Backbone as ProteinMPNN parsed JSONL, in Angstrom:
{"seq_chain_A": "MTVLPILWIAWGVVAAVLLVLLGYRGTLTRYEEDQIFLDQTSSIEAQEQTVIQQKLDKIRPYLVGTLWVIGALTLAILGLYIQDAVQRLM", "coords_chain_A": {"N_chain_A": [[-75.229, 3.082, -97.824], [-78.343, 2.907, -96.222], [-81.334, 3.557, -95.162], [-82.441, 2.573, -93.484], [-80.992, 0.902, -91.393], [-79.79, 2.703, -89.891], [-82.356, 3.806, -88.573], [-83.068, 1.793, -87.302], [-80.623, 1.526, -85.273], [-80.517, 4.304, -84.283], [-82.98, 3.922, -83.0], [-82.258, 2.04, -80.763], [-80.424, 3.204, -79.512], [-82.095, 5.296, -78.198], [-84.104, 4.023, -76.764], [-82.095, 2.196, -75.153], [-81.477, 4.939, -73.497], [-84.073, 5.444, -72.435], [-84.417, 3.01, -71.027], [-82.66, 3.601, -68.808], [-83.585, 6.164, -67.847], [-86.034, 4.976, -66.883], [-85.146, 3.002, -65.069], [-83.879, 4.782, -63.157], [-86.106, 6.647, -62.186], [-87.631, 4.591, -61.094], [-85.728, 3.456, -58.831], [-85.702, 6.227, -57.513], [-88.891, 6.354, -56.763], [-89.021, 4.326, -55.501], [-88.428, 4.983, -52.806], [-90.024, 6.922, -52.436], [-93.022, 7.966, -50.271], [-96.625, 7.823, -49.886], [-97.549, 10.228, -47.76], [-99.196, 12.207, -45.979], [-97.718, 14.668, -44.13], [-98.406, 16.206, -41.158], [-97.586, 17.341, -39.02], [-94.805, 19.135, -37.264], [-92.738, 17.407, -36.134], [-92.179, 15.794, -38.017], [-90.556, 16.782, -40.247], [-88.24, 16.347, -41.077], [-88.613, 14.044, -42.747], [-90.482, 15.044, -44.761], [-89.267, 16.777, -45.729], [-87.714, 15.2, -47.288], [-88.888, 13.57, -49.204], [-89.735, 15.684, -50.778], [-87.796, 16.375, -51.86], [-87.237, 14.165, -53.656], [-89.182, 14.377, -55.083], [-89.129, 16.838, -56.716], [-86.917, 15.799, -57.712], [-87.954, 13.879, -59.633], [-89.446, 15.416, -61.006], [-87.741, 16.897, -62.587], [-86.83, 15.043, -64.05], [-89.042, 14.033, -65.461], [-89.502, 15.565, -68.033], [-87.676, 14.824, -69.802], [-87.916, 12.211, -69.82], [-90.538, 11.966, -71.202], [-89.881, 13.313, -73.411], [-88.227, 11.357, -74.698], [-90.059, 9.326, -74.947], [-91.855, 9.924, -76.545], [-89.604, 10.612, -78.93], [-89.246, 7.672, -79.548], [-91.492, 6.442, -80.084], [-92.23, 7.696, -82.588], [-89.94, 6.849, -84.072], [-90.015, 4.514, -84.23], [-92.663, 4.312, -85.54], [-91.49, 5.588, -87.989], [-90.027, 3.348, -88.748], [-91.649, 1.299, -88.986], [-93.229, 2.286, -91.332], [-91.622, 2.389, -93.359], [-90.865, -0.328, -93.339], [-93.495, -0.977, -94.375], [-93.918, 0.355, -96.709], [-91.917, -1.483, -98.079], [-92.558, -3.313, -98.495], [-95.31, -2.715, -99.837], [-94.028, -2.299, -102.362], [-92.907, -4.257, -103.12], [-94.903, -5.875, -103.19], [-96.327, -5.028, -105.826]], "CA_chain_A": [[-76.048, 2.282, -96.744], [-79.942, 2.368, -96.414], [-81.711, 4.859, -93.727], [-83.259, 1.557, -92.114], [-80.054, 0.437, -90.21], [-79.518, 3.948, -89.088], [-82.718, 3.89, -87.674], [-82.627, 0.444, -86.124], [-79.358, 1.764, -84.029], [-80.868, 5.272, -82.797], [-83.707, 3.556, -81.876], [-81.951, 1.098, -79.676], [-79.424, 3.753, -78.529], [-83.013, 5.843, -77.469], [-84.307, 2.737, -76.075], [-81.323, 2.334, -73.732], [-81.513, 5.915, -72.737], [-85.51, 5.182, -71.773], [-84.642, 2.309, -69.842], [-82.085, 4.311, -67.94], [-84.449, 6.752, -67.083], [-86.878, 4.283, -66.145], [-84.647, 2.689, -63.744], [-83.519, 5.671, -62.55], [-87.127, 6.995, -61.89], [-87.951, 3.437, -60.245], [-85.016, 3.827, -57.573], [-86.268, 7.202, -57.032], [-89.852, 5.972, -56.168], [-88.852, 3.22, -54.269], [-88.455, 5.437, -51.196], [-91.144, 7.909, -52.048], [-93.658, 7.308, -49.473], [-98.105, 8.541, -49.836], [-98.212, 10.652, -46.745], [-99.578, 13.638, -45.526], [-97.066, 15.223, -42.852], [-99.302, 17.031, -40.439], [-96.652, 17.954, -37.398], [-93.639, 19.454, -37.166], [-91.665, 16.502, -35.911], [-91.817, 14.904, -39.168], [-90.421, 17.495, -41.156], [-87.337, 15.902, -42.161], [-89.219, 12.8, -43.565], [-91.394, 15.719, -45.717], [-87.978, 17.572, -46.665], [-87.348, 14.051, -48.509], [-90.281, 13.412, -49.923], [-89.925, 17.472, -51.756], [-86.174, 16.575, -52.712], [-87.506, 13.439, -54.123], [-90.38, 14.997, -55.977], [-88.049, 17.544, -57.136], [-85.783, 15.191, -58.574], [-88.533, 13.267, -60.239], [-89.974, 16.541, -61.85], [-86.53, 17.149, -63.374], [-86.71, 14.249, -65.335], [-89.966, 14.048, -66.317], [-89.664, 15.966, -69.339], [-86.617, 13.961, -70.72], [-88.721, 10.774, -69.976], [-91.671, 11.975, -71.914], [-89.206, 13.293, -74.858], [-87.593, 9.927, -74.785], [-90.848, 8.321, -75.366], [-92.247, 10.928, -78.108], [-88.808, 10.033, -80.017], [-89.041, 6.039, -79.716], [-92.551, 6.539, -80.639], [-91.453, 8.49, -84.343], [-88.904, 6.209, -84.368], [-91.024, 3.163, -84.269], [-93.639, 4.504, -86.62], [-90.724, 5.387, -89.424], [-89.245, 1.907, -89.053], [-92.68, 0.382, -89.956], [-93.319, 2.833, -92.572], [-90.239, 1.939, -94.316], [-91.247, -1.462, -93.861], [-94.576, -1.315, -95.008], [-93.305, 0.702, -97.773], [-91.001, -2.011, -98.94], [-93.796, -4.59, -98.676], [-96.136, -2.389, -101.019], [-93.371, -2.433, -103.682], [-92.265, -5.69, -103.538], [-95.96, -6.475, -103.913], [-96.597, -4.338, -106.856]], "C_chain_A": [[-77.178, 3.007, -96.507], [-80.118, 3.153, -95.04], [-82.255, 3.979, -92.841], [-81.948, 1.246, -91.096], [-79.57, 1.495, -89.465], [-80.668, 3.864, -88.208], [-82.911, 2.598, -86.703], [-81.291, 1.054, -84.958], [-79.638, 3.191, -83.508], [-82.058, 4.718, -82.268], [-83.393, 2.536, -80.696], [-81.226, 2.099, -78.61], [-80.706, 4.584, -77.527], [-83.848, 4.996, -76.411], [-83.37, 2.213, -74.501], [-81.275, 3.434, -72.966], [-82.902, 5.928, -71.793], [-85.11, 4.028, -70.828], [-83.647, 2.631, -68.673], [-82.341, 5.157, -67.409], [-85.593, 6.338, -66.262], [-86.56, 3.996, -64.715], [-84.315, 3.825, -62.901], [-84.942, 6.383, -61.139], [-87.576, 5.82, -60.533], [-87.309, 3.732, -58.821], [-85.456, 4.886, -56.961], [-87.69, 7.342, -56.313], [-90.163, 5.331, -55.319], [-88.975, 3.902, -52.595], [-89.303, 6.696, -51.221], [-92.481, 6.997, -51.119], [-95.547, 8.412, -50.101], [-97.986, 8.743, -48.505], [-98.126, 12.335, -46.484], [-98.649, 14.18, -44.112], [-97.292, 16.688, -42.352], [-98.442, 18.096, -39.369], [-95.298, 18.346, -37.925], [-92.545, 18.251, -36.985], [-91.105, 15.602, -36.993], [-91.327, 15.67, -40.326], [-89.518, 17.0, -41.822], [-87.755, 14.937, -43.347], [-89.982, 13.798, -45.083], [-90.409, 16.787, -46.494], [-87.535, 16.338, -47.527], [-87.798, 13.764, -49.171], [-90.062, 14.6, -51.017], [-88.891, 17.003, -52.387], [-86.361, 15.186, -53.861], [-88.716, 13.618, -55.607], [-89.861, 16.014, -56.752], [-87.315, 16.784, -58.142], [-86.953, 14.292, -59.976], [-89.558, 14.45, -61.34], [-89.038, 16.731, -62.854], [-86.429, 16.101, -64.402], [-87.843, 13.737, -65.987], [-90.122, 14.35, -68.013], [-88.6, 15.096, -70.377], [-87.142, 12.488, -70.717], [-89.797, 10.819, -71.096], [-90.985, 12.448, -73.267], [-88.733, 12.316, -75.583], [-88.902, 8.962, -75.244], [-91.475, 8.55, -76.398], [-91.254, 10.355, -79.245], [-88.525, 8.81, -80.09], [-90.389, 5.62, -80.493], [-92.693, 6.67, -82.067], [-90.455, 7.142, -84.61], [-89.26, 4.902, -85.194], [-91.719, 3.281, -85.76], [-92.73, 4.939, -87.856], [-90.096, 3.916, -89.529], [-90.263, 1.173, -89.774], [-93.464, 0.65, -90.876], [-92.547, 2.232, -93.351], [-90.611, 0.589, -94.485], [-93.038, -1.736, -94.793], [-94.602, -0.709, -96.305], [-92.647, -0.212, -98.809], [-91.662, -2.916, -99.484], [-94.89, -4.274, -99.869], [-95.048, -2.509, -102.142], [-93.237, -3.43, -103.946], [-93.752, -6.648, -104.454], [-96.645, -5.922, -105.574], [-95.485, -4.576, -107.583]], "O_chain_A": [[-76.864, 4.19, -96.639], [-79.305, 3.314, -94.13], [-82.553, 4.28, -91.685], [-82.15, 1.448, -89.899], [-78.948, 1.272, -88.426], [-80.365, 3.831, -87.015], [-82.871, 2.617, -85.473], [-81.376, 0.78, -83.761], [-79.142, 3.478, -82.419], [-82.29, 4.959, -81.084], [-84.213, 2.281, -79.814], [-81.285, 2.019, -77.383], [-80.531, 4.615, -76.309], [-84.154, 5.441, -75.304], [-83.744, 1.979, -73.352], [-81.058, 3.25, -71.768], [-82.881, 6.333, -70.63], [-85.564, 4.16, -69.692], [-83.764, 1.997, -67.624], [-81.675, 5.41, -66.405], [-86.078, 6.944, -65.307], [-87.108, 4.343, -63.668], [-84.581, 3.644, -61.713], [-84.867, 6.532, -59.92], [-87.78, 6.122, -59.357], [-87.961, 4.121, -57.851], [-85.688, 4.718, -55.764], [-87.843, 8.193, -55.437], [-91.098, 5.415, -54.524], [-89.461, 3.415, -51.574], [-89.349, 7.454, -50.252], [-92.796, 5.814, -51.242], [-95.481, 9.526, -50.621], [-98.215, 7.767, -47.791], [-97.324, 13.24, -46.717], [-99.166, 13.95, -43.019], [-96.826, 17.771, -42.705], [-98.665, 19.27, -39.076], [-94.804, 17.863, -38.944], [-91.552, 18.224, -37.712], [-90.076, 14.926, -37.004], [-91.656, 15.249, -41.435], [-89.608, 17.013, -43.049], [-87.386, 14.993, -44.52], [-89.999, 13.326, -46.22], [-90.659, 17.429, -47.514], [-86.933, 16.619, -48.563], [-87.144, 13.549, -50.191], [-90.269, 14.292, -52.191], [-88.926, 17.155, -53.608], [-85.65, 15.19, -54.866], [-88.856, 13.061, -56.696], [-90.423, 15.962, -57.846], [-87.157, 17.172, -59.299], [-86.569, 14.213, -61.143], [-90.24, 14.086, -62.298], [-89.44, 16.744, -64.017], [-85.965, 16.328, -65.519], [-87.716, 13.047, -66.998], [-90.635, 13.669, -68.902], [-88.837, 14.828, -71.555], [-86.781, 11.682, -71.574], [-89.957, 9.853, -71.842], [-91.495, 11.993, -74.291], [-88.742, 12.27, -76.813], [-88.691, 7.918, -75.862], [-91.74, 7.665, -77.212], [-91.68, 9.784, -80.249], [-87.489, 8.573, -80.711], [-90.44, 4.713, -81.323], [-93.253, 5.788, -82.719], [-90.549, 6.599, -85.71], [-88.936, 4.463, -86.297], [-91.467, 2.635, -86.777], [-93.256, 4.622, -88.923], [-89.703, 3.526, -90.629], [-90.069, 0.559, -90.824], [-94.268, -0.143, -91.366], [-93.042, 1.412, -94.124], [-90.724, 0.175, -95.639], [-93.403, -2.583, -95.609], [-95.349, -1.254, -97.118], [-92.676, 0.0, -100.021], [-91.535, -3.344, -100.631], [-95.31, -5.121, -100.658], [-95.601, -3.04, -103.105], [-93.42, -3.75, -105.12], [-93.851, -7.406, -105.418], [-97.404, -6.618, -106.248], [-95.354, -4.066, -108.696]]}, "name": "protein", "num_of_chains": 1, "seq": "MTVLPILWIAWGVVAAVLLVLLGYRGTLTRYEEDQIFLDQTSSIEAQEQTVIQQKLDKIRPYLVGTLWVIGALTLAILGLYIQDAVQRLM"}
């Protein structure tokens, strides 16, 4: 078995993980509001926004890592296709 199908499968798995992370981030940010809470009466809303921001901060490294991995896999796949095309031309 060649390495190209393995790379495509890995790319698909990483892309699925990326979509799940983006979907989760989208559901979290749906309830995030851009407000400044100045008084104590709205402390509940401020706490909710803090919790949302903490959850976003937790998934941010995974999201960035997944983006780097999918970029590297894309470059590897493109490199193999280019290498194959150059070999066929010679």
